DRENPA-3360 file (N, C-alpha, C; in nm, 2 decimals, always signed):
BEGIN
1 = MLKKSSSK = +0.08/-0.12/+0.00/+0.00/+0.00/+0.00/+0.09/+0.12/+0.00 ~ +0.05/+0.22/-0.08/+0.13/+0.34/-0.09/+0.10/+0.44/+0.03 ~ +0.20/+0.51/+0.07/+0.18/+0.61/+0.17/+0.11/+0.72/+0.11 ~ +0.03/+0.79/+0.19/-0.04/+0.91/+0.14/+0.06/+1.02/+0.11 ~ +0.04/+1.08/+0.00/+0.13/+1.19/-0.04/+0.05/+1.30/-0.09 ~ +0.10/+1.42/-0.10/+0.02/+1.54/-0.14/-0.01/+1.53/-0.29 ~ +0.06/+1.45/-0.36/+0.04/+1.44/-0.51/+0.06/+1.29/-0.55 ~ -0.03/+1.23/-0.62/-0.01/+1.10/-0.67/+0.06/+1.10/-0.80;
9 = KIPRWLQP = +0.09/+1.21/-0.86/+0.16/+1.22/-0.98/+0.31/+1.22/-0.95 ~ +0.38/+1.16/-1.05/+0.53/+1.16/-1.04/+0.58/+1.29/-1.09 ~ +0.66/+1.36/-1.01/+0.71/+1.49/-1.05/+0.80/+1.49/-1.17 ~ +0.79/+1.59/-1.25/+0.86/+1.61/-1.38/+1.01/+1.60/-1.35 ~ +1.06/+1.65/-1.24/+1.21/+1.65/-1.21/+1.26/+1.51/-1.20 ~ +1.18/+1.40/-1.19/+1.23/+1.27/-1.19/+1.25/+1.21/-1.33 ~ +1.21/+1.29/-1.43/+1.22/+1.24/-1.57/+1.36/+1.19/-1.61 ~ +1.47/+1.26/-1.57/+1.60/+1.21/-1.60/+1.64/+1.07/-1.55;
17 = ILWSVDVT = +1.58/+1.03/-1.44/+1.60/+0.90/-1.37/+1.51/+0.80/-1.44 ~ +1.39/+0.84/-1.48/+1.29/+0.75/-1.53/+1.28/+0.78/-1.68 ~ +1.40/+0.78/-1.75/+1.41/+0.83/-1.89/+1.33/+0.75/-1.99 ~ +1.31/+0.62/-1.97/+1.25/+0.54/-2.08/+1.10/+0.56/-2.10 ~ +1.03/+0.63/-2.00/+0.89/+0.65/-2.01/+0.86/+0.79/-1.97 ~ +0.77/+0.86/-2.03/+0.73/+0.99/-1.99/+0.67/+0.98/-1.86 ~ +0.71/+1.06/-1.76/+0.66/+1.05/-1.62/+0.51/+1.08/-1.61 ~ +0.46/+1.15/-1.71/+0.31/+1.18/-1.70/+0.23/+1.05/-1.74;
25 = NLDLKKDK = +0.30/+0.95/-1.79/+0.23/+0.82/-1.83/+0.26/+0.71/-1.72 ~ +0.33/+0.75/-1.62/+0.36/+0.65/-1.51/+0.26/+0.65/-1.40 ~ +0.23/+0.54/-1.34/+0.14/+0.53/-1.23/+0.21/+0.47/-1.11 ~ +0.20/+0.54/-1.00/+0.28/+0.50/-0.88/+0.26/+0.36/-0.84 ~ +0.14/+0.31/-0.86/+0.11/+0.17/-0.82/+0.14/+0.07/-0.93 ~ +0.09/+0.09/-1.05/+0.11/+0.00/-1.16/+0.26/-0.01/-1.20 ~ +0.33/+0.10/-1.19/+0.47/+0.10/-1.24/+0.57/+0.10/-1.13 ~ +0.53/+0.05/-1.01/+0.62/+0.06/-0.90/+0.75/-0.02/-0.92;
33 = VYIINQIL = +0.75/-0.13/-0.99/+0.87/-0.21/-1.01/+0.98/-0.12/-1.09 ~ +0.93/-0.06/-1.20/+1.02/+0.02/-1.28/+1.07/+0.14/-1.20 ~ +0.97/+0.21/-1.14/+1.01/+0.34/-1.06/+1.11/+0.31/-0.95 ~ +1.08/+0.20/-0.87/+1.17/+0.17/-0.75/+1.30/+0.13/-0.80 ~ +1.31/+0.04/-0.90/+1.45/-0.01/-0.94/+1.53/+0.10/-1.01 ~ +1.46/+0.19/-1.09/+1.53/+0.30/-1.15/+1.59/+0.40/-1.05 ~ +1.51/+0.43/-0.96/+1.55/+0.53/-0.86/+1.66/+0.47/-0.77 ~ +1.64/+0.35/-0.73/+1.75/+0.28/-0.64/+1.88/+0.28/-0.72;
41 = AYGGLEEL = +1.87/+0.25/-0.85/+2.00/+0.23/-0.93/+2.06/+0.36/-0.97 ~ +1.98/+0.46/-1.00/+2.03/+0.58/-1.06/+2.01/+0.71/-0.98 ~ +1.92/+0.70/-0.88/+1.88/+0.82/-0.81/+1.99/+0.88/-0.72 ~ +1.98/+1.01/-0.70/+2.07/+1.07/-0.60/+1.99/+1.09/-0.47 ~ +2.04/+1.17/-0.38/+1.98/+1.19/-0.25/+1.83/+1.24/-0.26 ~ +1.80/+1.34/-0.34/+1.67/+1.39/-0.36/+1.57/+1.29/-0.41 ~ +1.61/+1.21/-0.51/+1.53/+1.11/-0.57/+1.50/+1.00/-0.47 ~ +1.60/+0.96/-0.39/+1.59/+0.86/-0.29/+1.49/+0.90/-0.18;
49 = RWLFKNYP = +1.50/+1.03/-0.14/+1.41/+1.09/-0.04/+1.27/+1.08/-0.09 ~ +1.25/+1.11/-0.22/+1.11/+1.11/-0.28/+1.06/+0.96/-0.28 ~ +1.15/+0.87/-0.31/+1.11/+0.73/-0.32/+1.06/+0.68/-0.18 ~ +1.14/+0.70/-0.08/+1.11/+0.66/+0.05/+0.99/+0.73/+0.12 ~ +0.96/+0.85/+0.06/+0.84/+0.92/+0.11/+0.72/+0.87/+0.04 ~ +0.73/+0.82/-0.08/+0.61/+0.77/-0.15/+0.58/+0.62/-0.15 ~ +0.68/+0.54/-0.10/+0.66/+0.40/-0.09/+0.71/+0.36/+0.05 ~ +0.64/+0.27/+0.11/+0.69/+0.21/+0.24/+0.82/+0.13/+0.22;
57 = KKTIKEVF = +0.91/+0.14/+0.31/+1.04/+0.06/+0.30/+1.01/-0.08/+0.27 ~ +0.91/-0.14/+0.33/+0.87/-0.28/+0.31/+0.85/-0.31/+0.16 ~ +0.77/-0.22/+0.10/+0.74/-0.23/-0.05/+0.87/-0.22/-0.13 ~ +0.95/-0.13/-0.10/+1.08/-0.11/-0.17/+1.16/-0.23/-0.16 ~ +1.17/-0.29/-0.04/+1.25/-0.42/-0.02/+1.19/-0.53/-0.10 ~ +1.06/-0.54/-0.10/+0.99/-0.65/-0.17/+1.01/-0.64/-0.32 ~ +1.00/-0.52/-0.37/+1.03/-0.50/-0.52/+1.17/-0.54/-0.55 ~ +1.26/-0.49/-0.47/+1.41/-0.51/-0.49/+1.44/-0.66/-0.49;
65 = LKKPSKVY = +1.38/-0.73/-0.40/+1.41/-0.88/-0.38/+1.34/-0.97/-0.48 ~ +1.21/-0.94/-0.50/+1.12/-1.03/-0.58/+1.11/-0.99/-0.73 ~ +1.14/-0.86/-0.76/+1.13/-0.82/-0.90/+1.27/-0.75/-0.94 ~ +1.38/-0.82/-0.93/+1.51/-0.76/-0.96/+1.51/-0.71/-1.11 ~ +1.59/-0.61/-1.12/+1.61/-0.55/-1.25/+1.76/-0.54/-1.28 ~ +1.80/-0.57/-1.40/+1.94/-0.57/-1.44/+1.99/-0.43/-1.47 ~ +1.98/-0.34/-1.38/+2.01/-0.20/-1.41/+2.12/-0.15/-1.31 ~ +2.17/-0.23/-1.22/+2.26/-0.18/-1.12/+2.41/-0.20/-1.16;
73 = TKQSLNFV = +2.49/-0.11/-1.11/+2.63/-0.13/-1.12/+2.67/-0.21/-1.00 ~ +2.79/-0.27/-0.99/+2.83/-0.34/-0.87/+2.82/-0.25/-0.75 ~ +2.87/-0.13/-0.77/+2.87/-0.03/-0.66/+2.73/+0.01/-0.61 ~ +2.64/+0.04/-0.71/+2.51/+0.08/-0.67/+2.43/-0.04/-0.60 ~ +2.45/-0.16/-0.65/+2.39/-0.28/-0.60/+2.43/-0.30/-0.45 ~ +2.56/-0.28/-0.43/+2.61/-0.30/-0.29/+2.56/-0.19/-0.20 ~ +2.55/-0.07/-0.25/+2.50/+0.04/-0.17/+2.35/+0.02/-0.13 ~ +2.27/-0.01/-0.23/+2.13/-0.04/-0.21/+2.11/-0.15/-0.11;
81 = KEVLLELS = +2.18/-0.26/-0.14/+2.16/-0.38/-0.06/+2.21/-0.36/+0.09 ~ +2.33/-0.31/+0.10/+2.39/-0.30/+0.24/+2.35/-0.18/+0.32 ~ +2.34/-0.07/+0.25/+2.31/+0.06/+0.32/+2.17/+0.10/+0.32 ~ +2.11/+0.12/+0.21/+1.97/+0.17/+0.20/+1.87/+0.07/+0.25 ~ +1.88/-0.05/+0.21/+1.78/-0.15/+0.25/+1.82/-0.25/+0.36 ~ +1.94/-0.23/+0.41/+1.99/-0.31/+0.52/+1.97/-0.46/+0.50 ~ +2.01/-0.51/+0.39/+1.99/-0.65/+0.35/+2.12/-0.74/+0.35 ~ +2.21/-0.70/+0.44/+2.34/-0.77/+0.43/+2.33/-0.92/+0.46;
89 = NKKLDPYK = +2.22/-0.96/+0.52/+2.20/-1.11/+0.55/+2.14/-1.18/+0.43 ~ +2.10/-1.11/+0.33/+2.04/-1.17/+0.21/+2.14/-1.20/+0.10 ~ +2.13/-1.32/+0.05/+2.21/-1.36/-0.06/+2.14/-1.33/-0.19 ~ +2.20/-1.25/-0.28/+2.14/-1.21/-0.40/+2.21/-1.28/-0.52 ~ +2.14/-1.31/-0.63/+2.20/-1.36/-0.75/+2.25/-1.23/-0.83 ~ +2.38/-1.21/-0.84/+2.42/-1.09/-0.91/+2.38/-1.08/-1.05 ~ +2.36/-1.20/-1.11/+2.32/-1.20/-1.26/+2.18/-1.14/-1.28 ~ +2.10/-1.13/-1.18/+1.97/-1.07/-1.19/+1.97/-0.92/-1.17;
97 = YDQSLPRI = +2.08/-0.86/-1.12/+2.09/-0.72/-1.08/+2.20/-0.65/-1.16 ~ +2.32/-0.71/-1.17/+2.44/-0.64/-1.22/+2.44/-0.63/-1.37 ~ +2.44/-0.51/-1.42/+2.43/-0.48/-1.56/+2.56/-0.52/-1.63 ~ +2.67/-0.54/-1.56/+2.80/-0.57/-1.63/+2.81/-0.72/-1.65 ~ +2.73/-0.80/-1.59/+2.73/-0.95/-1.60/+2.65/-0.99/-1.72 ~ +2.69/-1.09/-1.79/+2.61/-1.14/-1.91/+2.48/-1.20/-1.86 ~ +2.38/-1.18/-1.95/+2.25/-1.24/-1.92/+2.26/-1.39/-1.94 ~ +2.19/-1.47/-1.86/+2.19/-1.61/-1.87/+2.06/-1.65/-1.95;
105 = IRS = +2.09/-1.71/-2.06/+1.98/-1.75/-2.15/+1.96/-1.90/-2.13 ~ +1.84/-1.93/-2.10/+1.80/-2.08/-2.08/+1.70/-2.11/-2.18 ~ +1.71/-2.23/-2.23/+1.61/-2.27/-2.33/+1.50/-2.36/-2.27;
% end
């Protein structure tokens, strides 16, 4: 469930982080996997503040763990996992997160 916020619209200033979709076409609930992973991977302090203000930390953790996106650098993955989300006890498959690792294609 989303936290109440003064505006359900995604602010235009997030467009550089959410570059592949016009922010006016994004929905906080329906597009949460894209929004959360993009901001965790590419956001700065202001973007991260906005993220944690608009989504409960539990939701952010669930998306990060259950809907991984291959958009993280090794450094950003480590920062998000260890510092932001305090998941040092969780074992993650780097092939599902780290953009520098090759995709595993299974038939």
